[in-house]
C-alpha positions as semicolon CSV with decimal commas, in nm:
position;residue;x (nm);y (nm);z (nm)
1;M;20,658;-7,549;7,128
2;S;20,559;-7,404;7,462
3;A;20,397;-7,738;7,550
4;C;20,745;-7,894;7,550
5;C;20,856;-7,650;7,820
6;G;20,568;-7,730;8,055
7;Q;20,550;-7,472;8,330
8;A;20,838;-7,271;8,187
9;E;20,745;-6,907;8,152
10;R;20,928;-6,861;7,825
11;G;21,134;-7,055;7,575
12;R;21,439;-6,946;7,380
13;W;21,532;-7,073;7,035
14;V;21,894;-7,192;7,017
15;P;22,026;-7,255;6,663
16;E;22,288;-7,529;6,684
17;E;22,442;-7,439;6,350
18;S;22,542;-7,090;6,465
19;M;22,833;-7,230;6,668
20;P;23,128;-7,432;6,534
21;S;23,125;-7,618;6,869
22;P;22,829;-7,825;6,990
23;A;22,881;-7,685;7,343
24;L;22,634;-7,395;7,301
25;L;22,318;-7,551;7,436
26;P;22,449;-7,724;7,752
27;S;22,683;-7,437;7,832
28;V;22,404;-7,181;7,808
29;S;22,184;-7,390;8,036
30;V;22,454;-7,448;8,298
31;M;22,566;-7,084;8,293
32;G;22,206;-6,977;8,346
33;H;22,197;-7,161;8,678
34;C;22,559;-7,153;8,799
35;R;22,626;-6,780;8,823
36;R;22,954;-6,805;9,015
37;R;23,272;-6,959;8,880
38;G;23,388;-7,262;9,075
39;S;23,038;-7,384;9,159
40;Q;22,956;-7,750;9,118
41;L;22,734;-7,946;8,880
42;L;22,625;-8,302;8,963
43;L;22,554;-8,536;8,672
44;G;22,592;-8,895;8,555
45;Q;22,939;-9,007;8,452
46;E;22,809;-9,140;8,118
47;C;22,562;-8,863;8,035
48;H;22,604;-8,665;7,714
49;L;22,703;-8,341;7,888
50;Q;22,983;-8,514;8,075
51;V;23,126;-8,726;7,793
52;Y;23,063;-8,553;7,459
53;E;23,094;-8,177;7,512
54;Q;23,473;-8,141;7,558
55;G;23,428;-8,022;7,915
56;G;23,256;-7,710;7,786
57;V;23,101;-7,620;8,122
58;A;23,451;-7,597;8,270
59;Q;23,606;-7,419;7,971
60;L;23,329;-7,165;7,920
61;A;23,140;-7,143;8,249
62;G;23,413;-7,223;8,503
63;V;23,184;-7,487;8,657
64;L;23,318;-7,806;8,816
65;A;23,137;-8,116;8,690
66;N;23,119;-8,389;8,955
67;P;23,022;-8,714;8,775
68;L;22,828;-8,976;8,973
69;P;22,778;-9,344;8,877
70;D;22,483;-9,411;8,646
71;L;22,221;-9,671;8,729
72;P;22,079;-9,887;8,443
73;H;21,808;-9,639;8,342
74;G;22,049;-9,346;8,347
75;T;21,930;-9,241;8,692
76;L;22,152;-9,143;8,982
77;D;22,164;-9,331;9,312
78;L;21,967;-9,118;9,557
79;A;22,179;-9,208;9,857
80;E;22,496;-9,105;9,672
81;L;22,330;-8,788;9,544
82;Q;22,227;-8,692;9,897
83;R;22,576;-8,766;10,030
84;V;22,746;-8,538;9,778
85;L;22,489;-8,261;9,819
86;A;22,522;-8,272;10,196
87;R;22,902;-8,279;10,194
88;G;22,937;-7,947;10,018
89;H;22,644;-7,764;10,173
90;G;22,766;-7,482;10,394
91;S;23,127;-7,603;10,378
92;P;23,405;-7,346;10,324
93;Y;23,622;-7,621;10,175
94;H;23,396;-7,780;9,913
95;P;23,253;-7,627;9,595
96;V;22,893;-7,515;9,621
97;C;22,657;-7,743;9,430
98;E;22,411;-7,531;9,235
99;L;22,277;-7,774;8,976
100;V;22,185;-8,137;8,917
101;C;22,164;-8,236;8,550
102;L;21,954;-8,532;8,435
103;E;21,921;-8,672;8,082
104;N;21,597;-8,806;7,936
105;T;21,610;-9,019;7,733
106;H;21,953;-9,140;7,843
107;C;22,169;-9,185;7,534
108;S;22,454;-9,395;7,677
109;S;22,205;-9,636;7,831
110;G;22,055;-9,702;7,490
111;G;21,772;-9,450;7,492
112;R;21,636;-9,561;7,830
113;V;21,358;-9,350;7,979
114;L;21,382;-9,203;8,328
115;P;21,091;-9,335;8,538
116;I;20,840;-9,055;8,581
117;D;20,853;-9,078;8,962
118;Y;21,226;-9,016;8,951
119;L;21,166;-8,652;8,864
120;R;20,865;-8,602;9,085
121;Q;20,865;-8,387;9,393
122;G;20,671;-8,568;9,664
123;T;20,352;-8,422;9,803
124;V;20,315;-8,372;10,176
125;L;20,107;-8,688;10,204
126;R;20,356;-8,908;10,016
127;L;20,644;-8,760;10,214
128;R;20,479;-8,854;10,543
129;W;20,471;-9,217;10,438
130;H;20,850;-9,212;10,468
131;M;20,874;-9,022;10,792
132;T;20,996;-9,195;11,105
133;A;20,887;-8,902;11,323
134;Q;20,697;-8,576;11,282
135;V;20,898;-8,263;11,205
136;P;20,891;-8,051;11,523
137;H;20,644;-7,763;11,512
138;T;20,930;-7,529;11,608
139;Q;21,112;-7,606;11,285
140;S;21,182;-7,270;11,122
141;W;21,246;-7,414;10,774
142;S;21,091;-7,694;10,573
143;P;21,225;-7,883;10,272
144;H;20,899;-7,794;10,094
145;Q;21,009;-7,430;10,083
146;A;21,231;-7,297;9,811
147;P;21,588;-7,239;9,937
148;D;21,551;-6,860;9,915
149;S;21,231;-6,865;10,123
150;R;21,406;-6,963;10,447
151;P;21,367;-6,703;10,724
152;C;21,664;-6,471;10,772
153;D;21,814;-6,316;11,081
154;S;21,891;-5,947;11,119
155;S;22,224;-5,987;10,936
156;G;22,054;-6,129;10,632
157;G;22,176;-6,485;10,695
158;H;21,946;-6,786;10,717
159;T;21,847;-6,871;11,072
160;Q;21,859;-7,243;11,006
161;E;22,045;-7,441;10,742
162;P;21,910;-7,766;10,599
163;P;22,074;-8,058;10,773
164;G;22,343;-8,283;10,631
165;D;22,137;-8,580;10,751
166;L;21,771;-8,577;10,648
167;S;21,686;-8,805;10,941
168;S;21,675;-8,495;11,163
169;L;21,378;-8,384;10,956
170;G;21,205;-8,713;11,020
171;L;21,293;-8,864;10,683
172;A;21,386;-9,228;10,659
173;P;21,744;-9,280;10,536
174;L;21,770;-9,275;10,159
175;T;21,861;-9,588;9,968
176;S;21,868;-9,665;9,598
177;A;21,539;-9,848;9,652
178;C;21,375;-9,545;9,816
179;P;21,093;-9,391;9,605
180;A;21,267;-9,175;9,351
181;F;21,032;-8,880;9,378
182;Q;21,275;-8,749;9,641
183;V;21,534;-8,641;9,381
184;H;21,375;-8,298;9,340
185;L;21,316;-8,273;9,712
186;L;21,684;-8,346;9,768
187;A;21,796;-8,077;9,527
188;R;21,570;-7,815;9,680
189;T;21,670;-7,914;10,032
190;Y;22,031;-7,831;9,960
191;G;21,966;-7,522;9,748
192;A;22,034;-7,685;9,411
193;R;21,824;-7,679;9,095
194;I;21,751;-7,943;8,831
195;H;21,816;-7,907;8,459
196;L;21,682;-8,172;8,225
197;D;21,883;-8,248;7,914
198;G;21,577;-8,338;7,712
199;A;21,736;-8,362;7,368
200;R;21,504;-8,660;7,305
201;L;21,227;-8,545;7,538
202;M;20,956;-8,629;7,286
203;N;21,079;-8,989;7,267
204;A;21,049;-9,013;7,645
205;A;20,699;-8,865;7,639
206;V;20,582;-9,110;7,373
207;A;20,734;-9,406;7,558
208;L;20,571;-9,302;7,887
209;R;20,245;-9,205;7,713
210;V;20,236;-8,868;7,890
211;P;20,256;-8,508;7,763
212;P;20,610;-8,363;7,760
213;A;20,500;-8,104;8,015
214;H;20,427;-8,384;8,262
215;I;20,794;-8,488;8,250
216;V;20,950;-8,143;8,285
217;E;20,718;-8,002;8,551
218;H;20,955;-8,125;8,823
219;C;21,259;-7,952;8,670
220;D;21,378;-7,593;8,685
221;S;21,480;-7,582;8,320
222;V;21,485;-7,806;8,014
223;S;21,668;-7,819;7,682
224;F;21,503;-7,981;7,384
225;C;21,639;-8,069;7,040
226;F;21,446;-8,064;6,713
227;S;21,711;-8,236;6,503
228;K;21,700;-8,577;6,671
229;G;21,395;-8,802;6,625
230;L;21,179;-8,515;6,502
231;G;21,392;-8,489;6,190
232;A;21,434;-8,111;6,168
233;P;21,760;-7,991;6,008
234;G;21,870;-7,815;6,327
235;G;21,775;-7,607;6,625
236;A;21,700;-7,653;6,991
237;L;21,491;-7,488;7,260
238;V;21,574;-7,393;7,618
239;G;21,283;-7,349;7,858
240;G;21,270;-7,214;8,211
241;P;21,159;-6,923;8,432
242;K;21,168;-6,572;8,293
243;D;21,484;-6,462;8,475
244;F;21,666;-6,779;8,367
245;I;21,569;-6,728;8,002
246;E;21,676;-6,364;8,009
247;E;22,020;-6,469;8,130
248;A;22,029;-6,757;7,881
249;W;21,964;-6,507;7,603
250;R;22,266;-6,303;7,711
251;F;22,490;-6,609;7,742
252;R;22,379;-6,735;7,400
253;K;22,470;-6,398;7,251
254;A;22,808;-6,394;7,428
255;L;22,889;-6,743;7,296
256;G;22,814;-6,642;6,938
257;G;22,473;-6,802;6,914
258;G;22,275;-6,509;6,777
259;M;22,092;-6,581;6,453
260;R;21,856;-6,348;6,269
261;Q;21,748;-6,626;6,033
262;S;21,623;-6,859;6,306
263;G;21,270;-6,845;6,166
264;V;21,376;-7,070;5,879
265;L;21,482;-7,344;6,122
266;A;21,185;-7,278;6,348
267;A;20,950;-7,342;6,055
268;A;21,119;-7,678;5,995
269;A;21,086;-7,756;6,367
270;L;20,710;-7,697;6,345
271;V;20,694;-7,947;6,060
272;G;20,885;-8,195;6,277
273;L;20,641;-8,146;6,564
274;A;20,342;-8,206;6,339
275;G;20,255;-8,573;6,370
276;A;20,555;-8,628;6,599
277;E;20,376;-8,869;6,832
278;E;20,278;-9,108;6,554
279;A;20,622;-9,090;6,388
280;L;20,814;-9,148;6,712
281;L;20,590;-9,434;6,815
282;Q;20,665;-9,603;6,481
283;D;21,038;-9,548;6,540
284;H;21,006;-9,722;6,877
285;K;20,817;-10,013;6,723
286;N;21,079;-10,052;6,450
287;A;21,362;-10,049;6,705
288;Q;21,184;-10,316;6,909
289;R;21,116;-10,517;6,593
290;F;21,483;-10,509;6,505
291;A;21,596;-10,606;6,856
292;K;21,364;-10,906;6,866
293;G;21,470;-11,011;6,515
294;L;21,837;-10,989;6,602
295;Q;21,782;-11,188;6,920
296;E;21,610;-11,462;6,719
297;L;21,924;-11,500;6,507
298;A;22,094;-11,635;6,822
299;S;22,438;-11,541;6,695
300;P;22,746;-11,575;6,919
301;V;22,881;-11,260;6,756
302;C;22,596;-11,021;6,839
303;S;22,349;-11,011;7,123
304;V;22,078;-10,772;7,237
305;D;21,819;-10,761;7,515
306;P;21,486;-10,637;7,375
307;A;21,370;-10,557;7,729
308;T;21,618;-10,268;7,737
309;V;21,487;-10,117;7,412
310;E;21,243;-9,849;7,526
311;T;21,264;-9,587;7,252
312;N;21,442;-9,552;6,916
313;M;21,787;-9,687;7,008
314;V;21,931;-10,037;7,014
315;L;22,268;-10,116;7,170
316;V;22,408;-10,439;7,026
317;R;22,684;-10,620;7,213
318;V;22,962;-10,745;6,984
319;N;23,181;-11,046;7,067
320;G;23,490;-11,173;6,886
321;L;23,561;-10,874;6,660
322;A;23,599;-10,500;6,679
323;P;23,273;-10,301;6,650
324;T;23,435;-10,089;6,377
325;E;23,488;-10,401;6,165
326;L;23,124;-10,501;6,204
327;C;23,016;-10,152;6,101
328;Q;23,234;-10,168;5,791
329;R;23,095;-10,508;5,690
330;L;22,739;-10,380;5,728
331;Q;22,812;-10,092;5,492
332;V;22,987;-10,288;5,216
333;V;22,772;-10,440;4,940
334;S;22,883;-10,760;4,765
335;A;22,755;-10,941;4,457
336;D;22,645;-11,234;4,675
337;E;22,437;-11,000;4,884
338;V;22,251;-10,859;4,585
339;A;22,179;-11,214;4,469
340;Q;22,051;-11,327;4,810
341;I;21,864;-11,017;4,926
342;G;21,763;-10,889;4,585
343;R;21,906;-10,542;4,627
344;A;22,202;-10,353;4,772
345;V;22,160;-10,270;5,139
346;H;22,390;-10,031;5,327
347;V;22,339;-10,042;5,705
348;L;22,487;-9,747;5,891
349;V;22,545;-9,808;6,261
350;F;22,786;-9,647;6,504
351;P;23,068;-9,818;6,700
352;W;22,950;-9,709;7,043
353;T;23,198;-9,873;7,282
354;E;23,478;-10,126;7,261
355;Q;23,214;-10,403;7,268
356;S;22,897;-10,251;7,125
357;V;22,743;-10,072;6,831
358;R;22,444;-9,839;6,834
359;A;22,155;-9,834;6,589
360;V;21,911;-9,541;6,589
361;W;21,573;-9,509;6,416
362;H;21,420;-9,190;6,279
363;R;21,123;-9,095;6,064
364;D;21,304;-9,175;5,739
365;I;21,356;-9,543;5,831
366;S;21,048;-9,754;5,758
367;T;20,945;-10,098;5,876
368;Q;21,054;-10,232;5,537
369;D;21,396;-10,070;5,585
370;T;21,418;-10,233;5,927
371;D;21,350;-10,577;5,781
372;L;21,611;-10,520;5,510
373;A;21,864;-10,422;5,777
374;L;21,789;-10,745;5,962
375;R;21,843;-10,949;5,644
376;K;22,174;-10,772;5,582
377;W;22,277;-10,828;5,942
378;A;22,194;-11,200;5,918
379;L;22,401;-11,227;5,599
380;V;22,705;-11,062;5,761
381;L;22,676;-11,282;6,070
382;R;22,664;-11,598;5,857
383;Q;22,981;-11,485;5,679
384;L;23,154;-11,420;6,011
385;E;23,051;-11,753;6,159
386;S;23,143;-11,963;5,853
């Protein structure tokens, strides 16, 4: 399990079932970084933490979530991120931004994977490629230093604050096309940290063909779920530096997350990790197989772009009827269906938006199951189009 946390000094087991609310894991992570009430969290407007946790970070942690527009992969526009970070830095009127939260894979984007460079902190050499001028030798602070390492004056205050405009450091202006390794550099420049919501971290690692530690090494903390593609009955892990984990332990306890029987779930998580790479890779192949098969049906009712299917999720656009109706038709079994397909097939998909449904693959869905789902889908579409 420690391999999932990368450079994290310790990991903490978080049993999801110990809380009646699903807000435990994200709230613990945010509270571990945002120690003062009224601080600010930057995140995507469609990310899981923003949309599906009932505003738990505000209710429980007193943290203001500032949602930013999502780009197609679930990334944040770097220019916009820099603008918001700079606006509040050192201002007595704006909330202090202490955390940037990223999600990988990005659920609302259909399981898209964050490009590995998006999380990467640039090396000195790569940074110089985007410099328009050298940083003066008299500079008393560098963006390569951690925020707390800036020199202080006799009163304990920092002698020089990071600028609102990175051009004064010699950096070229940020654009959405600028190399995305600067996201971590941006956060550190303005004293913020990065938390990775890695509920499906293993799916991202398999898709990128890199170890999980390679993805999280550019983050200050990571949360990881065992009950998604890995198939465990429950449980999640939070990883980060020792002081962060010690605080997370206290917050978990305060939120009612203590569990003496966590070893039972941890044992199931170990089973899920065993052979995880092979199982997840097959899930990804099955999802891609389904997307291509559905595209070949060329139905005016449903459409999908296989190029956007990167892991175990497929978002299907629905035209001409409500997604809930399509889901109901896919679940119902008729006598005609049994005669045509040869067996009863129940396809369970989720009405994701007003114009889409979501299908998700896991280790209990085989290639044969995928083909049966396609046959059922084709049957329903013929009925709708007749």
